[in-house]
All heavy atoms as TSV, in Angstrom:
chain	resi	resn	atom	element	x	y	z
A	1	MET	N	N	80.428	-13.224	0.595
A	1	MET	CA	C	79.790	-13.809	-0.544
A	1	MET	C	C	80.721	-14.656	-1.327
A	1	MET	O	O	81.865	-14.267	-1.528
A	1	MET	CB	C	79.252	-12.697	-1.441
A	1	MET	CG	C	78.626	-13.217	-2.757
A	1	MET	SD	S	78.397	-11.940	-4.007
A	1	MET	CE	C	80.138	-11.891	-4.637
A	2	ARG	N	N	80.323	-15.883	-1.750
A	2	ARG	CA	C	81.163	-16.760	-2.553
A	2	ARG	C	C	80.385	-16.998	-3.786
A	2	ARG	O	O	79.192	-17.243	-3.812
A	2	ARG	CB	C	81.491	-17.976	-1.774
A	2	ARG	CG	C	82.390	-17.700	-0.591
A	2	ARG	CD	C	82.583	-18.931	0.269
A	2	ARG	NE	N	83.017	-20.067	-0.528
A	2	ARG	CZ	C	83.342	-21.240	0.001
A	2	ARG	NH1	N	83.321	-21.398	1.236
A	2	ARG	NH2	N	83.664	-22.175	-0.780
A	3	ILE	N	N	81.111	-17.024	-4.915
A	3	ILE	CA	C	80.507	-17.279	-6.229
A	3	ILE	C	C	81.554	-18.018	-7.139
A	3	ILE	O	O	82.732	-17.738	-7.057
A	3	ILE	CB	C	79.968	-15.974	-6.859
A	3	ILE	CG1	C	79.173	-16.196	-8.092
A	3	ILE	CG2	C	81.154	-15.013	-7.112
A	3	ILE	CD1	C	78.378	-15.011	-8.591
A	4	SER	N	N	81.097	-18.817	-7.967
A	4	SER	CA	C	81.968	-19.602	-8.876
A	4	SER	C	C	82.536	-18.819	-10.087
A	4	SER	O	O	83.546	-19.176	-10.626
A	4	SER	CB	C	81.284	-20.874	-9.368
A	4	SER	OG	O	80.198	-20.537	-10.165
A	5	ALA	N	N	81.845	-17.781	-10.433
A	5	ALA	CA	C	82.268	-16.927	-11.599
A	5	ALA	C	C	83.688	-16.390	-11.339
A	5	ALA	O	O	83.940	-15.863	-10.241
A	5	ALA	CB	C	81.327	-15.837	-11.864
A	6	ARG	N	N	84.559	-16.517	-12.324
A	6	ARG	CA	C	85.916	-16.048	-12.151
A	6	ARG	C	C	86.147	-14.539	-12.525
A	6	ARG	O	O	87.076	-13.925	-12.130
A	6	ARG	CB	C	86.867	-16.960	-12.933
A	6	ARG	CG	C	86.932	-18.392	-12.487
A	6	ARG	CD	C	87.514	-18.436	-11.067
A	6	ARG	NE	N	87.472	-19.756	-10.504
A	6	ARG	CZ	C	86.967	-20.076	-9.300
A	6	ARG	NH1	N	86.444	-19.165	-8.539
A	6	ARG	NH2	N	86.936	-21.334	-8.882
A	7	ASN	N	N	85.274	-14.063	-13.371
A	7	ASN	CA	C	85.391	-12.691	-13.939
A	7	ASN	C	C	84.705	-11.771	-12.999
A	7	ASN	O	O	83.573	-11.368	-13.154
A	7	ASN	CB	C	84.844	-12.623	-15.353
A	7	ASN	CG	C	85.605	-13.585	-16.264
A	7	ASN	OD1	O	86.807	-13.591	-16.275
A	7	ASN	ND2	N	84.819	-14.297	-17.092
A	8	GLN	N	N	85.476	-11.296	-11.948
A	8	GLN	CA	C	84.897	-10.395	-10.966
A	8	GLN	C	C	85.747	-9.120	-10.929
A	8	GLN	O	O	86.973	-9.184	-10.831
A	8	GLN	CB	C	84.886	-11.009	-9.626
A	8	GLN	CG	C	84.100	-12.281	-9.548
A	8	GLN	CD	C	84.078	-12.963	-8.159
A	8	GLN	OE1	O	84.127	-12.247	-7.125
A	8	GLN	NE2	N	84.062	-14.229	-8.138
A	9	ILE	N	N	85.109	-7.977	-11.014
A	9	ILE	CA	C	85.784	-6.700	-11.103
A	9	ILE	C	C	85.221	-5.740	-10.094
A	9	ILE	O	O	83.992	-5.486	-10.131
A	9	ILE	CB	C	85.676	-6.085	-12.535
A	9	ILE	CG1	C	86.166	-7.134	-13.557
A	9	ILE	CG2	C	86.525	-4.816	-12.618
A	9	ILE	CD1	C	85.714	-6.788	-15.009
A	10	LYS	N	N	85.987	-5.289	-9.135
A	10	LYS	CA	C	85.484	-4.364	-8.120
A	10	LYS	C	C	85.412	-2.947	-8.721
A	10	LYS	O	O	86.213	-2.577	-9.601
A	10	LYS	CB	C	86.398	-4.368	-6.972
A	10	LYS	CG	C	86.425	-5.700	-6.191
A	10	LYS	CD	C	87.271	-5.651	-4.971
A	10	LYS	CE	C	87.388	-6.988	-4.373
A	10	LYS	NZ	N	86.356	-7.401	-3.500
A	11	GLY	N	N	84.426	-2.234	-8.275
A	11	GLY	CA	C	84.259	-0.805	-8.713
A	11	GLY	C	C	83.234	-0.114	-7.852
A	11	GLY	O	O	82.779	-0.555	-6.815
A	12	THR	N	N	82.938	1.102	-8.292
A	12	THR	CA	C	82.060	2.076	-7.596
A	12	THR	C	C	80.878	2.413	-8.489
A	12	THR	O	O	81.118	2.842	-9.680
A	12	THR	CB	C	82.876	3.384	-7.227
A	12	THR	OG1	O	84.060	2.961	-6.466
A	12	THR	CG2	C	81.984	4.246	-6.415
A	13	VAL	N	N	79.709	2.373	-7.966
A	13	VAL	CA	C	78.507	2.716	-8.769
A	13	VAL	C	C	78.526	4.258	-8.977
A	13	VAL	O	O	78.727	5.054	-8.050
A	13	VAL	CB	C	77.190	2.374	-7.999
A	13	VAL	CG1	C	75.966	2.853	-8.767
A	13	VAL	CG2	C	77.179	0.815	-7.804
A	14	VAL	N	N	78.435	4.646	-10.233
A	14	VAL	CA	C	78.463	6.061	-10.580
A	14	VAL	C	C	77.113	6.562	-11.091
A	14	VAL	O	O	76.848	7.753	-11.064
A	14	VAL	CB	C	79.516	6.446	-11.641
A	14	VAL	CG1	C	80.955	6.229	-10.974
A	14	VAL	CG2	C	79.409	5.665	-12.855
A	15	ASP	N	N	76.165	5.651	-11.415
A	15	ASP	CA	C	74.903	6.076	-11.913
A	15	ASP	C	C	73.930	4.904	-11.895
A	15	ASP	O	O	74.330	3.731	-12.183
A	15	ASP	CB	C	75.003	6.618	-13.356
A	15	ASP	CG	C	73.745	7.288	-13.828
A	15	ASP	OD1	O	73.056	7.943	-13.012
A	15	ASP	OD2	O	73.427	7.222	-15.070
A	16	VAL	N	N	72.692	5.198	-11.576
A	16	VAL	CA	C	71.640	4.166	-11.583
A	16	VAL	C	C	70.418	4.832	-12.283
A	16	VAL	O	O	69.928	5.809	-11.810
A	16	VAL	CB	C	71.197	3.653	-10.215
A	16	VAL	CG1	C	70.082	2.643	-10.291
A	16	VAL	CG2	C	72.376	3.031	-9.418
A	17	LYS	N	N	70.066	4.270	-13.473
A	17	LYS	CA	C	68.958	4.803	-14.251
A	17	LYS	C	C	67.912	3.811	-14.344
A	17	LYS	O	O	68.095	2.719	-14.930
A	17	LYS	CB	C	69.406	5.310	-15.656
A	17	LYS	CG	C	70.146	6.572	-15.661
A	17	LYS	CD	C	70.133	7.197	-17.043
A	17	LYS	CE	C	70.551	8.584	-17.070
A	17	LYS	NZ	N	71.685	9.100	-16.929
A	18	LYS	N	N	66.738	4.033	-13.748
A	18	LYS	CA	C	65.609	3.109	-13.737
A	18	LYS	C	C	64.717	3.363	-14.970
A	18	LYS	O	O	64.378	4.460	-15.269
A	18	LYS	CB	C	64.759	3.218	-12.458
A	18	LYS	CG	C	65.452	2.482	-11.334
A	18	LYS	CD	C	64.480	2.396	-10.156
A	18	LYS	CE	C	65.073	1.552	-9.012
A	18	LYS	NZ	N	64.097	1.371	-7.948
A	19	GLY	N	N	64.377	2.209	-15.629
A	19	GLY	CA	C	63.373	2.342	-16.701
A	19	GLY	C	C	62.108	1.673	-16.213
A	19	GLY	O	O	61.905	1.599	-15.039
A	20	ALA	N	N	61.267	1.301	-17.152
A	20	ALA	CA	C	59.960	0.698	-16.811
A	20	ALA	C	C	60.099	-0.633	-15.991
A	20	ALA	O	O	59.433	-0.788	-14.975
A	20	ALA	CB	C	59.116	0.464	-17.996
A	21	THR	N	N	61.102	-1.446	-16.428
A	21	THR	CA	C	61.246	-2.718	-15.734
A	21	THR	C	C	62.727	-3.005	-15.437
A	21	THR	O	O	63.040	-3.806	-14.583
A	21	THR	CB	C	60.705	-3.914	-16.516
A	21	THR	OG1	O	61.366	-3.905	-17.821
A	21	THR	CG2	C	59.214	-3.808	-16.775
A	22	THR	N	N	63.638	-2.289	-16.174
A	22	THR	CA	C	65.063	-2.587	-16.070
A	22	THR	C	C	65.829	-1.370	-15.725
A	22	THR	O	O	65.547	-0.287	-16.235
A	22	THR	CB	C	65.579	-3.134	-17.473
A	22	THR	OG1	O	64.770	-4.279	-17.888
A	22	THR	CG2	C	67.023	-3.514	-17.441
A	23	SER	N	N	66.848	-1.545	-14.904
A	23	SER	CA	C	67.759	-0.423	-14.487
A	23	SER	C	C	69.067	-0.620	-15.184
A	23	SER	O	O	69.580	-1.759	-15.470
A	23	SER	CB	C	68.003	-0.424	-13.010
A	23	SER	OG	O	66.838	-0.135	-12.299
A	24	HIS	N	N	69.747	0.482	-15.518
A	24	HIS	CA	C	71.111	0.437	-16.090
A	24	HIS	C	C	72.025	0.991	-14.948
A	24	HIS	O	O	71.849	2.123	-14.519
A	24	HIS	CB	C	71.249	1.252	-17.310
A	24	HIS	CG	C	70.593	0.599	-18.455
A	24	HIS	ND1	N	69.387	1.041	-18.917
A	24	HIS	CD2	C	70.893	-0.483	-19.196
A	24	HIS	CE1	C	68.959	0.218	-19.943
A	24	HIS	NE2	N	69.862	-0.694	-20.166
A	25	VAL	N	N	72.917	0.110	-14.471
A	25	VAL	CA	C	73.825	0.445	-13.376
A	25	VAL	C	C	75.226	0.666	-13.981
A	25	VAL	O	O	75.749	-0.259	-14.570
A	25	VAL	CB	C	73.794	-0.658	-12.278
A	25	VAL	CG1	C	74.731	-0.217	-11.121
A	25	VAL	CG2	C	72.419	-0.897	-11.734
A	26	ARG	N	N	75.772	1.854	-13.801
A	26	ARG	CA	C	77.087	2.171	-14.357
A	26	ARG	C	C	78.130	2.100	-13.246
A	26	ARG	O	O	77.908	2.706	-12.176
A	26	ARG	CB	C	77.108	3.551	-15.019
A	26	ARG	CG	C	76.194	3.577	-16.242
A	26	ARG	CD	C	76.128	5.003	-16.908
A	26	ARG	NE	N	77.433	5.195	-17.560
A	26	ARG	CZ	C	78.220	6.282	-17.360
A	26	ARG	NH1	N	77.804	7.285	-16.575
A	26	ARG	NH2	N	79.325	6.406	-18.013
A	27	VAL	N	N	79.151	1.268	-13.438
A	27	VAL	CA	C	80.170	1.010	-12.458
A	27	VAL	C	C	81.511	1.485	-12.984
A	27	VAL	O	O	81.975	1.077	-14.064
A	27	VAL	CB	C	80.172	-0.445	-12.070
A	27	VAL	CG1	C	81.246	-0.721	-10.997
A	27	VAL	CG2	C	78.819	-0.914	-11.501
A	28	ASP	N	N	82.211	2.384	-12.229
A	28	ASP	CA	C	83.566	2.877	-12.561
A	28	ASP	C	C	84.543	1.770	-11.998
A	28	ASP	O	O	84.623	1.553	-10.835
A	28	ASP	CB	C	83.802	4.212	-11.904
A	28	ASP	CG	C	85.194	4.741	-12.181
A	28	ASP	OD1	O	86.016	3.977	-12.718
A	28	ASP	OD2	O	85.381	5.955	-11.983
A	29	ILE	N	N	85.290	1.152	-12.915
A	29	ILE	CA	C	86.208	0.103	-12.513
A	29	ILE	C	C	87.636	0.654	-12.520
A	29	ILE	O	O	88.632	-0.178	-12.429
A	29	ILE	CB	C	86.111	-1.162	-13.369
A	29	ILE	CG1	C	86.331	-0.907	-14.877
A	29	ILE	CG2	C	84.743	-1.842	-13.192
A	29	ILE	CD1	C	86.530	-2.091	-15.687
A	30	GLY	N	N	87.828	1.901	-12.677
A	30	GLY	CA	C	89.158	2.514	-12.664
A	30	GLY	C	C	89.696	2.817	-14.031
A	30	GLY	O	O	89.225	2.374	-15.042
A	31	ASN	N	N	90.697	3.717	-14.070
A	31	ASN	CA	C	91.381	4.127	-15.287
A	31	ASN	C	C	90.356	4.626	-16.374
A	31	ASN	O	O	90.557	4.400	-17.536
A	31	ASN	CB	C	92.201	2.944	-15.879
A	31	ASN	CG	C	93.331	2.537	-14.972
A	31	ASN	OD1	O	93.944	3.423	-14.368
A	31	ASN	ND2	N	93.601	1.271	-14.870
A	32	GLY	N	N	89.330	5.281	-15.877
A	32	GLY	CA	C	88.384	5.909	-16.838
A	32	GLY	C	C	87.412	4.909	-17.476
A	32	GLY	O	O	86.739	5.248	-18.391
A	33	GLN	N	N	87.421	3.617	-16.972
A	33	GLN	CA	C	86.618	2.605	-17.579
A	33	GLN	C	C	85.327	2.375	-16.789
A	33	GLN	O	O	85.261	2.277	-15.567
A	33	GLN	CB	C	87.327	1.257	-17.673
A	33	GLN	CG	C	88.561	1.341	-18.570
A	33	GLN	CD	C	89.257	-0.006	-18.609
A	33	GLN	OE1	O	89.336	-0.743	-17.674
A	33	GLN	NE2	N	89.771	-0.265	-19.789
A	34	ILE	N	N	84.212	2.286	-17.579
A	34	ILE	CA	C	82.847	2.098	-16.989
A	34	ILE	C	C	82.256	0.848	-17.542
A	34	ILE	O	O	82.305	0.638	-18.774
A	34	ILE	CB	C	81.966	3.357	-17.369
A	34	ILE	CG1	C	82.585	4.684	-16.888
A	34	ILE	CG2	C	80.507	3.100	-16.831
A	34	ILE	CD1	C	82.511	4.901	-15.349
A	35	ILE	N	N	81.757	0.089	-16.720
A	35	ILE	CA	C	80.917	-1.138	-17.121
A	35	ILE	C	C	79.477	-0.790	-16.806
A	35	ILE	O	O	79.230	-0.368	-15.713
A	35	ILE	CB	C	81.441	-2.385	-16.414
A	35	ILE	CG1	C	82.804	-2.738	-16.881
A	35	ILE	CG2	C	80.469	-3.554	-16.760
A	35	ILE	CD1	C	83.346	-3.983	-16.188
A	36	THR	N	N	78.642	-1.105	-17.759
A	36	THR	CA	C	77.166	-0.954	-17.511
A	36	THR	C	C	76.441	-2.238	-17.476
A	36	THR	O	O	76.698	-3.115	-18.284
A	36	THR	CB	C	76.511	-0.057	-18.629
A	36	THR	OG1	O	77.082	1.206	-18.658
A	36	THR	CG2	C	75.020	0.131	-18.360
A	37	SER	N	N	75.676	-2.476	-16.404
A	37	SER	CA	C	74.879	-3.681	-16.186
A	37	SER	C	C	73.413	-3.327	-16.320
A	37	SER	O	O	72.932	-2.355	-15.734
A	37	SER	CB	C	75.173	-4.308	-14.882
A	37	SER	OG	O	74.381	-5.451	-14.632
A	38	ALA	N	N	72.674	-4.145	-17.099
A	38	ALA	CA	C	71.245	-4.043	-17.172
A	38	ALA	C	C	70.647	-5.113	-16.219
A	38	ALA	O	O	70.786	-6.301	-16.509
A	38	ALA	CB	C	70.728	-4.198	-18.514
A	39	ILE	N	N	70.027	-4.694	-15.122
A	39	ILE	CA	C	69.398	-5.600	-14.191
A	39	ILE	C	C	67.926	-5.088	-13.874
A	39	ILE	O	O	67.642	-3.961	-14.146
A	39	ILE	CB	C	70.188	-5.789	-12.897
A	39	ILE	CG1	C	70.379	-4.445	-12.249
A	39	ILE	CG2	C	71.607	-6.373	-13.157
A	39	ILE	CD1	C	71.159	-4.571	-10.873
A	40	THR	N	N	67.229	-5.952	-13.271
A	40	THR	CA	C	65.799	-5.587	-13.030
A	40	THR	C	C	65.747	-4.519	-11.873
A	40	THR	O	O	66.611	-4.354	-11.096
A	40	THR	CB	C	64.949	-6.765	-12.510
A	40	THR	OG1	O	65.467	-7.261	-11.250
A	40	THR	CG2	C	64.947	-7.924	-13.544
A	41	ASN	N	N	64.656	-3.719	-12.043
A	41	ASN	CA	C	64.432	-2.695	-10.947
A	41	ASN	C	C	64.292	-3.390	-9.594
A	41	ASN	O	O	64.793	-2.886	-8.647
A	41	ASN	CB	C	63.138	-1.919	-11.229
A	41	ASN	CG	C	63.320	-0.984	-12.444
A	41	ASN	OD1	O	64.445	-0.595	-12.873
A	41	ASN	ND2	N	62.207	-0.648	-13.080
A	42	GLU	N	N	63.681	-4.545	-9.625
A	42	GLU	CA	C	63.497	-5.318	-8.356
A	42	GLU	C	C	64.894	-5.664	-7.772
A	42	GLU	O	O	65.017	-5.591	-6.531
A	42	GLU	CB	C	62.718	-6.580	-8.641
A	42	GLU	CG	C	62.435	-7.464	-7.426
A	42	GLU	CD	C	61.591	-8.614	-7.785
A	42	GLU	OE1	O	60.404	-8.414	-8.232
A	42	GLU	OE2	O	62.059	-9.721	-7.576
A	43	ALA	N	N	65.834	-6.078	-8.532
A	43	ALA	CA	C	67.234	-6.397	-8.078
A	43	ALA	C	C	67.821	-5.130	-7.488
A	43	ALA	O	O	68.464	-5.230	-6.392
A	43	ALA	CB	C	68.035	-6.931	-9.136
A	44	VAL	N	N	67.706	-3.998	-8.096
A	44	VAL	CA	C	68.274	-2.768	-7.633
A	44	VAL	C	C	67.702	-2.409	-6.271
A	44	VAL	O	O	68.387	-2.079	-5.291
A	44	VAL	CB	C	68.009	-1.557	-8.615
A	44	VAL	CG1	C	68.383	-0.250	-7.961
A	44	VAL	CG2	C	68.838	-1.759	-9.857
A	45	ASP	N	N	66.394	-2.594	-6.142
A	45	ASP	CA	C	65.680	-2.244	-4.839
A	45	ASP	C	C	66.101	-3.274	-3.743
A	45	ASP	O	O	66.429	-2.890	-2.672
A	45	ASP	CB	C	64.177	-2.303	-5.047
A	45	ASP	CG	C	63.706	-1.180	-5.954
A	45	ASP	OD1	O	64.436	-0.178	-6.167
A	45	ASP	OD2	O	62.532	-1.264	-6.460
A	46	GLU	N	N	66.087	-4.537	-4.109
A	46	GLU	CA	C	66.469	-5.616	-3.085
A	46	GLU	C	C	67.900	-5.437	-2.604
A	46	GLU	O	O	68.133	-5.659	-1.407
A	46	GLU	CB	C	66.225	-7.004	-3.691
A	46	GLU	CG	C	64.803	-7.366	-3.830
A	46	GLU	CD	C	64.624	-8.750	-4.452
A	46	GLU	OE1	O	65.605	-9.451	-4.649
A	46	GLU	OE2	O	63.473	-9.134	-4.660
A	47	LEU	N	N	68.829	-5.100	-3.559
A	47	LEU	CA	C	70.204	-4.928	-3.192
A	47	LEU	C	C	70.581	-3.564	-2.639
A	47	LEU	O	O	71.630	-3.297	-2.204
A	47	LEU	CB	C	71.117	-5.295	-4.345
A	47	LEU	CG	C	70.984	-6.706	-4.902
A	47	LEU	CD1	C	71.765	-6.860	-6.188
A	47	LEU	CD2	C	71.595	-7.664	-3.807
A	48	ALA	N	N	69.539	-2.599	-2.776
A	48	ALA	CA	C	69.685	-1.253	-2.292
A	48	ALA	C	C	70.882	-0.549	-2.972
A	48	ALA	O	O	71.659	0.156	-2.332
A	48	ALA	CB	C	69.762	-1.169	-0.804
A	49	ILE	N	N	71.016	-0.776	-4.338
A	49	ILE	CA	C	72.138	-0.266	-5.015
A	49	ILE	C	C	71.924	1.272	-5.203
A	49	ILE	O	O	70.900	1.715	-5.673
A	49	ILE	CB	C	72.263	-0.900	-6.404
A	49	ILE	CG1	C	72.640	-2.409	-6.181
A	49	ILE	CG2	C	73.354	-0.277	-7.249
A	49	ILE	CD1	C	72.608	-3.276	-7.454
A	50	LYS	N	N	72.970	2.078	-4.892
A	50	LYS	CA	C	72.963	3.468	-5.077
A	50	LYS	C	C	74.312	3.995	-5.424
A	50	LYS	O	O	75.304	3.283	-5.299
A	50	LYS	CB	C	72.415	4.149	-3.824
A	50	LYS	CG	C	73.200	3.931	-2.587
A	50	LYS	CD	C	72.435	4.411	-1.344
A	50	LYS	CE	C	73.167	4.146	-0.076
A	50	LYS	NZ	N	73.562	2.689	0.091
A	51	VAL	N	N	74.364	5.203	-5.954
A	51	VAL	CA	C	75.556	5.851	-6.368
A	51	VAL	C	C	76.566	5.878	-5.178
A	51	VAL	O	O	76.135	6.068	-4.026
A	51	VAL	CB	C	75.310	7.253	-6.866
A	51	VAL	CG1	C	76.622	8.056	-7.070
A	51	VAL	CG2	C	74.433	7.265	-8.174
A	52	ARG	N	N	77.797	5.646	-5.448
A	52	ARG	CA	C	78.927	5.553	-4.474
A	52	ARG	C	C	79.077	4.261	-3.776
A	52	ARG	O	O	79.994	4.094	-3.040
A	52	ARG	CB	C	78.964	6.782	-3.529
A	52	ARG	CG	C	79.227	8.069	-4.174
A	52	ARG	CD	C	79.423	9.205	-3.158
A	52	ARG	NE	N	78.245	9.584	-2.460
A	52	ARG	CZ	C	77.230	10.303	-2.891
A	52	ARG	NH1	N	77.251	10.812	-4.117
A	52	ARG	NH2	N	76.202	10.561	-2.157
A	53	ASP	N	N	78.150	3.275	-3.996
A	53	ASP	CA	C	78.307	1.965	-3.452
A	53	ASP	C	C	79.522	1.274	-4.057
A	53	ASP	O	O	79.823	1.403	-5.206
A	53	ASP	CB	C	77.097	1.111	-3.664
A	53	ASP	CG	C	75.908	1.396	-2.749
A	53	ASP	OD1	O	76.094	2.191	-1.826
A	53	ASP	OD2	O	74.870	0.795	-3.039
A	54	GLN	N	N	80.218	0.561	-3.196
A	54	GLN	CA	C	81.339	-0.361	-3.685
A	54	GLN	C	C	80.643	-1.746	-4.025
A	54	GLN	O	O	79.995	-2.266	-3.199
A	54	GLN	CB	C	82.385	-0.568	-2.624
A	54	GLN	CG	C	83.064	0.730	-2.164
A	54	GLN	CD	C	83.823	1.457	-3.373
A	54	GLN	OE1	O	84.576	0.838	-4.017
A	54	GLN	NE2	N	83.469	2.671	-3.617
A	55	VAL	N	N	80.810	-2.149	-5.296
A	55	VAL	CA	C	80.250	-3.380	-5.761
A	55	VAL	C	C	81.257	-4.240	-6.513
A	55	VAL	O	O	82.349	-3.728	-6.746
A	55	VAL	CB	C	79.011	-3.132	-6.686
A	55	VAL	CG1	C	77.912	-2.303	-5.906
A	55	VAL	CG2	C	79.444	-2.324	-7.918
A	56	THR	N	N	80.830	-5.414	-6.863
A	56	THR	CA	C	81.641	-6.239	-7.684
A	56	THR	C	C	80.861	-6.585	-8.872
A	56	THR	O	O	79.715	-7.060	-8.796
A	56	THR	CB	C	82.055	-7.539	-6.961
A	56	THR	OG1	O	82.771	-7.217	-5.795
A	56	THR	CG2	C	82.889	-8.484	-7.871
A	57	VAL	N	N	81.421	-6.266	-10.062
A	57	VAL	CA	C	80.779	-6.648	-11.373
A	57	VAL	C	C	81.163	-8.102	-11.638
A	57	VAL	O	O	82.335	-8.417	-11.603
A	57	VAL	CB	C	81.279	-5.746	-12.502
A	57	VAL	CG1	C	80.752	-6.118	-13.793
A	57	VAL	CG2	C	80.914	-4.224	-12.196
A	58	VAL	N	N	80.185	-8.908	-11.924
A	58	VAL	CA	C	80.435	-10.329	-12.162
A	58	VAL	C	C	80.035	-10.610	-13.619
A	58	VAL	O	O	78.859	-10.434	-14.001
A	58	VAL	CB	C	79.562	-11.245	-11.171
A	58	VAL	CG1	C	79.838	-12.723	-11.493
A	58	VAL	CG2	C	79.874	-10.867	-9.826
A	59	VAL	N	N	80.965	-11.032	-14.431
A	59	VAL	CA	C	80.737	-11.289	-15.863
A	59	VAL	C	C	80.733	-12.836	-16.061
A	59	VAL	O	O	81.696	-13.472	-15.783
A	59	VAL	CB	C	81.793	-10.695	-16.767
A	59	VAL	CG1	C	81.524	-10.938	-18.181
A	59	VAL	CG2	C	81.832	-9.200	-16.444
A	60	LYS	N	N	79.607	-13.336	-16.543
A	60	LYS	CA	C	79.498	-14.769	-16.823
A	60	LYS	C	C	78.825	-14.891	-18.200
A	60	LYS	O	O	77.723	-14.460	-18.413
A	60	LYS	CB	C	78.584	-15.462	-15.775
A	60	LYS	CG	C	78.372	-16.942	-15.966
A	60	LYS	CD	C	79.732	-17.645	-15.655
A	60	LYS	CE	C	79.414	-19.137	-15.689
A	60	LYS	NZ	N	80.684	-19.895	-15.655
A	61	ALA	N	N	79.564	-15.484	-19.149
A	61	ALA	CA	C	79.054	-15.544	-20.542
A	61	ALA	C	C	78.683	-14.200	-21.021
A	61	ALA	O	O	79.425	-13.299	-20.953
A	61	ALA	CB	C	77.945	-16.589	-20.670
A	62	SER	N	N	77.488	-13.991	-21.440
A	62	SER	CA	C	77.036	-12.715	-21.928
A	62	SER	C	C	76.271	-11.868	-20.893
A	62	SER	O	O	75.762	-10.787	-21.177
A	62	SER	CB	C	76.061	-12.900	-23.178
A	62	SER	OG	O	74.925	-13.669	-22.733
A	63	ASP	N	N	76.233	-12.347	-19.665
A	63	ASP	CA	C	75.620	-11.740	-18.584
A	63	ASP	C	C	76.510	-10.831	-17.772
A	63	ASP	O	O	77.656	-11.193	-17.543
A	63	ASP	CB	C	74.867	-12.627	-17.659
A	63	ASP	CG	C	73.770	-13.393	-18.340
A	63	ASP	OD1	O	73.056	-12.818	-19.190
A	63	ASP	OD2	O	73.553	-14.617	-18.018
A	64	VAL	N	N	76.040	-9.666	-17.394
A	64	VAL	CA	C	76.802	-8.768	-16.403
A	64	VAL	C	C	75.876	-8.580	-15.231
A	64	VAL	O	O	74.766	-8.077	-15.325
A	64	VAL	CB	C	77.158	-7.375	-17.041
A	64	VAL	CG1	C	77.894	-6.531	-16.027
A	64	VAL	CG2	C	77.985	-7.638	-18.251
A	65	MET	N	N	76.352	-9.001	-14.074
A	65	MET	CA	C	75.593	-8.973	-12.778
A	65	MET	C	C	76.247	-8.093	-11.770
A	65	MET	O	O	77.489	-7.772	-11.963
A	65	MET	CB	C	75.363	-10.313	-12.228
A	65	MET	CG	C	74.633	-11.297	-13.138
A	65	MET	SD	S	74.706	-12.955	-12.528
A	65	MET	CE	C	76.304	-13.560	-13.116
A	66	ILE	N	N	75.571	-7.680	-10.785
A	66	ILE	CA	C	76.162	-6.888	-9.742
A	66	ILE	C	C	76.029	-7.642	-8.409
A	66	ILE	O	O	75.004	-8.148	-8.052
A	66	ILE	CB	C	75.435	-5.511	-9.497
A	66	ILE	CG1	C	75.448	-4.704	-10.836
A	66	ILE	CG2	C	75.914	-4.742	-8.356
A	66	ILE	CD1	C	76.818	-4.105	-11.164
A	67	ALA	N	N	77.174	-7.661	-7.604
A	67	ALA	CA	C	77.134	-8.304	-6.333
A	67	ALA	C	C	77.422	-7.242	-5.293
A	67	ALA	O	O	78.274	-6.332	-5.538
A	67	ALA	CB	C	78.255	-9.341	-6.277
A	68	VAL	N	N	76.700	-7.206	-4.251
A	68	VAL	CA	C	76.829	-6.222	-3.177
A	68	VAL	C	C	77.375	-6.934	-2.014
A	68	VAL	O	O	77.020	-8.075	-1.649
A	68	VAL	CB	C	75.464	-5.581	-2.841
A	68	VAL	CG1	C	75.659	-4.627	-1.694
A	68	VAL	CG2	C	74.829	-4.898	-4.021
A	69	HIS	N	N	78.399	-6.312	-1.355
A	69	HIS	CA	C	79.000	-6.958	-0.218
A	69	HIS	C	C	79.189	-5.967	0.932
A	69	HIS	O	O	78.906	-4.774	0.817
A	69	HIS	CB	C	80.353	-7.588	-0.510
A	69	HIS	CG	C	81.207	-6.788	-1.545
A	69	HIS	ND1	N	82.009	-5.795	-1.114
A	69	HIS	CD2	C	81.270	-6.869	-2.904
A	69	HIS	CE1	C	82.568	-5.286	-2.205
A	69	HIS	NE2	N	82.119	-5.951	-3.268
């Protein structure tokens, strides 16, 4: 995967909580730090995001996205 965003942080998914339309994905980036991303349930399903997955948190402006590789 290639992306232009420079703020990329690798981590491990520690929790996925689905709501009515939006999921909160918690990613452990090390040293006791957790980043939470709010993404659509559809994105979670399409990317098959689950606990213990290795992902990259991509921060662009005020958005926090998840990249699966």
